[in-house]
C-alpha positions in Angstrom: 51.4 35.7 54.5 47.7 35.4 55.3 46.0 38.0 57.5 43.3 37.6 60.1 41.3 40.8 60.0 38.6 41.4 62.6 35.7 43.8 62.0 33.7 44.6 65.1 31.4 47.2 66.6 28.0 47.7 68.1 25.0 46.2 66.2 23.9 48.6 63.4 27.3 50.1 62.6 27.6 48.3 59.3 29.9 45.3 60.1 28.2 42.8 57.8 27.9 45.0 54.7 31.4 46.5 55.0 33.0 43.1 55.7 31.3 41.6 52.7 32.5 44.3 50.4 36.0 44.2 51.9 36.2 40.4 51.5 35.2 40.8 47.9 37.8 43.5 47.2 40.7 41.6 48.8 39.6 38.1 47.9 39.3 37.0 51.6 37.3 34.3 53.3 34.5 36.0 55.3 33.3 34.6 58.6 30.2 36.2 60.0 30.0 35.2 63.6 26.2 35.7 63.7 25.7 33.4 60.7 28.2 30.9 62.1 26.4 30.8 65.4 23.0 30.3 63.8 24.1 28.0 61.0 26.1 25.6 63.1 23.8 25.9 66.2 26.6 27.2 68.4 24.2 28.6 71.0 23.0 27.6 74.4 19.6 29.3 74.4 17.5 32.3 73.4 17.2 35.5 75.3 13.5 36.4 74.9 13.9 39.9 76.5 16.6 40.9 73.9 15.2 38.7 71.1 18.6 37.1 70.4 20.4 33.8 70.6 22.8 33.3 73.5 26.1 32.2 71.9 28.1 29.2 73.3 31.3 31.2 73.6 33.5 28.2 74.2 32.2 26.3 71.1 32.3 29.4 68.9 35.9 30.0 70.0 36.9 26.4 69.1 35.2 26.7 65.7 36.8 30.0 64.9 40.2 28.6 65.8 39.5 25.6 63.4 38.6 28.0 60.6 41.7 30.1 61.1 44.0 27.1 61.2 42.6 25.6 58.0 42.5 28.9 56.0 44.6 29.2 52.9 44.0 32.9 52.4 43.1 36.1 54.3 40.2 35.8 56.7 37.8 38.6 57.7 35.9 37.8 60.9 33.0 40.1 61.6 30.8 40.4 64.6 30.4 42.2 67.9 31.4 39.0 69.8 34.8 38.9 68.1 36.7 40.0 71.3 35.2 37.0 73.0 35.9 34.3 70.4 38.9 35.2 68.2 42.4 34.2 69.5 44.4 37.5 70.0 47.7 35.9 68.9 46.3 35.1 65.4 44.9 38.5 64.7 46.7 40.9 62.3 44.4 44.0 62.8 41.0 44.8 64.4 38.7 47.5 62.9 36.2 48.9 65.3 33.4 50.6 63.4 31.7 53.5 65.1 28.5 55.3 64.2 27.0 58.5 65.7 24.3 57.4 68.2 21.6 59.5 66.5 22.2 57.8 63.2 22.5 54.4 64.9 19.2 54.8 66.7 17.4 55.3 63.4 19.0 52.1 62.0 18.1 50.0 65.0 14.5 51.3 64.9 14.3 50.4 61.2 15.4 46.9 62.2 12.4 46.9 64.6 14.6 46.2 67.6 12.8 46.3 71.0 13.3 49.6 72.8 15.4 47.9 75.6 17.7 46.4 73.0 18.0 49.7 71.2 18.9 51.5 74.4 21.4 48.9 75.4 23.1 49.1 72.0 23.1 52.9 72.0 24.7 52.9 75.5 27.3 50.4 74.3 28.2 52.7 71.4 28.2 55.9 73.5 30.4 54.2 76.2 32.9 52.7 73.7 32.2 49.2 74.9 33.4 47.4 71.7 36.4 49.6 71.4 37.5 48.9 75.0 36.9 45.2 74.6 39.0 45.1 71.4 41.9 47.0 73.1 41.7 44.8 76.1 41.7 41.6 74.1 44.0 42.4 71.1 46.1 45.4 72.4 45.9 49.0 71.2 48.6 48.4 68.6 46.3 46.1 66.6 43.2 48.2 66.9 42.0 50.8 64.4 38.8 52.8 65.0 36.8 54.1 62.0 33.9 56.5 62.2 31.4 55.3 59.6 28.8 58.0 60.3 27.2 59.3 57.0 29.7 57.4 54.9 29.0 54.9 52.1 30.1 51.3 52.3 32.6 52.0 49.5 34.1 54.9 51.4 34.6 52.9 54.6 36.1 50.0 52.7 38.5 52.4 51.0 39.6 53.7 54.4 40.2 50.1 55.6 42.2 49.3 52.5 44.3 52.5 53.0 45.1 51.3 56.5 45.9 47.8 55.4 48.2 49.1 52.7 49.9 51.6 55.0 48.6 54.7 53.3 46.7 55.7 56.4 47.7 55.1 60.0 45.8 53.2 62.6 43.9 55.5 65.0 42.1 55.0 68.2 40.1 57.7 70.0 38.6 59.2 66.8 35.1 59.7 68.3 33.7 60.9 71.6 30.0 60.3 71.5 29.7 60.9 75.3 31.2 64.4 75.0 29.2 65.2 71.8 25.9 64.3 73.4 26.7 66.0 76.6 27.7 69.2 74.7 24.5 69.0 72.7 22.4 68.5 75.9 21.2 65.1 74.6 23.0 62.7 77.0 19.9 62.2 79.2 17.8 61.2 76.1 20.3 58.4 75.3 21.5 57.2 78.7 18.6 58.3 81.0 16.9 54.9 81.0 19.9 53.2 82.6 
């Protein structure tokens, strides 16, 4: 039976790289929502302030449903918009990738994101936005949270494979960035601009 595997998380956590390696390892069809939106022009405009396309959620949802219904093998759907566009009843499991905000900030800066975009993405990671959206849409039983901080792509993919094969259980609540930053006295540095 084919599986629909969702990989989501805040921009910069490694969704694309990890999903590509996972797809290669399990011979799955990879759907990158960002590439799909750009490639098929499934957007309604451009947000200049955030330097990003504004996805047409309805059209993306329809296209994802078409891809799922025609698939002959496992599908990996990766992107931070997954909770908005992937039908919950079709999904086998959702992996929410998490990264320590200090490490994430460096990655986003290396991508030359605008400061506002960096701060919004850091706030989303600290406040568990992608995790809560995944649980709300797909249900806690389908969600598995993985901390990717300081891990190689291969190590994270192996963790995912272990969950898929039943060698490792699905877990939620594995990170508490808010508590960590508060304990370290760094919370204001990351959330003070909001």
